[in-house]
N, C-alpha and C positions, 0 to 999 in steps of 0.2 A: 100499455103490454110490458114495457119493460118492468113496470112498477109491480104488475100481475105476476111477473116472472120472479121477482124479489120476494113479494109475499108468498109466493109457494114455496120457494124455497126455504122461507122461515119455517113455514108450516110443517115442511118435509123432514127438517131437522129435530121439531119438536116431536115428530111422529116416529122417529129414527129409523126413518126409511132410506136407508144406506145410497141404492140405487139411484131412487130419484132425486135426491141432494147431490149425488154426485153430478149426474145428467144436466141438472138445473145449474150447478156451478160452472159447469164445462160451457151451456150456453151462454150464460151471463159472460164469462170472460170471451168467447169468441163475439159477442155483441160489443164488450169494452173494445177489441182489438179492432173491430169494423170502425168503432168511432175515433179512434186513434186514427186508422188509416185515412178515414172521410175528412177530417179536419182537425184532430187535435183536442186537447184537453175540454176546448169550448162547446164542441160538437155533439150534440143528444139527437140518437137514431131515434127515427120515426116509426110509427108501427109497421108502416111498409117495410122499411129496412131489416125491424127485427123479423118480421116473416122471411122474409130473402135469407136471412142468418141462418132461421131455423130451417128452411128449406134445404139450404146448403148441407146442414148438418146432417138432415136426413138422408139426402143423398151418400155421404160419405159412408152411412151406417149399411146403406145398402150395397155400394161398391164393395165393403169391408165383407157382409154377408157372403156376395159372390166368389170373394177370394177365401174366406175360412170353409166354404161347403166346397170348394176345389182342393182345399189342403185337406179335406176332413176332420175340420176342427169343429166339433157337433157342439161343444160347453161355449165356445167363443161366438157360434152362428146366434144361439139360445140369449148369450148376453146384448149382442147387437141388436137382436129384434127387441128385445127388451126395453132398451134406450130409444131404438126408433119409436115403439110405442106411445112413451112417453110424450116424445118430441111431436109426434102426429096429434096430442091432443091440444097441442097450441097454434095449429093448423086449421085455416077453413076446411069445410068439407068439402071433398073432392068431386068435381064434375065428373059425370057417368059417362061413357063412348056415345050414348044418344045425344046428350045436351053438347058435347063438344062437336059432335059432326053436325048437327044444326047450325051453333057458330060458325062451323068450317065451310059450309055451305053458303050462310048469309056473306062471310067475308069474300067469298069466291064471285059472289054477284056483284057486292060492293066494288070490287076492284078490276072485275070483268077478266079474270085469270080465268087461260084455257088450255094451259099445258103445264108441266112440271117447272119448265123455265120460269113460270109467275110465281113458283115457291114463295119467294122471298115477299114480295108483295103483299101476299096471303098473310105470311107469318107476323109481319110489319102489325097489320090490322087486327090481328086474333091475339097478338099473345097478350096486349095492355088488358084485354077483354078476361083473358084465363088466367093472369098472374097471379099465383099460389093457390088458385082454385083447380089446377090441371096439372100434370106430369107434362113437361116439356117434350118428350121423346115420343110420348103417346100423342099429342097434338100432331105432330110433325108426322107421325106414321099416318095417322087420319087425314091430312093435307093432303099428303102423296097419293095416299088408296084415292080421293075425291079427284085428285086433278088427272090421275092416271084413268079414270073410268069415263 
């Protein structure tokens, strides 16, 4: 995955796509920082590590968009949305609410959860199955809704 990002960076530089080049440089830098944090110069990020860095970058863009909207800075909102769109092309297709809901119901049956107090057990079973494929906030809201009913 990291090699694909490097190749895409070279390609965007040749095409003089400044925004894509900038986003990919920042992303590769964040991945290198992650590798240093994990184990120094010898550590090589796995595809799963790279996906988690990309998700973190997307989440940062979402937070920035929210802040810029409050400050009524539409030009910055537009820039962040374009960056987020580029980052999203490297993430797996996101699951829909119906698909997540079915997995939540299966996890509830598997853990025998019966109340909101069992949410931790359900999330523990569920998150490895949806990691990278669904927003954690959406998953937790669906779990809450299912356990409350």
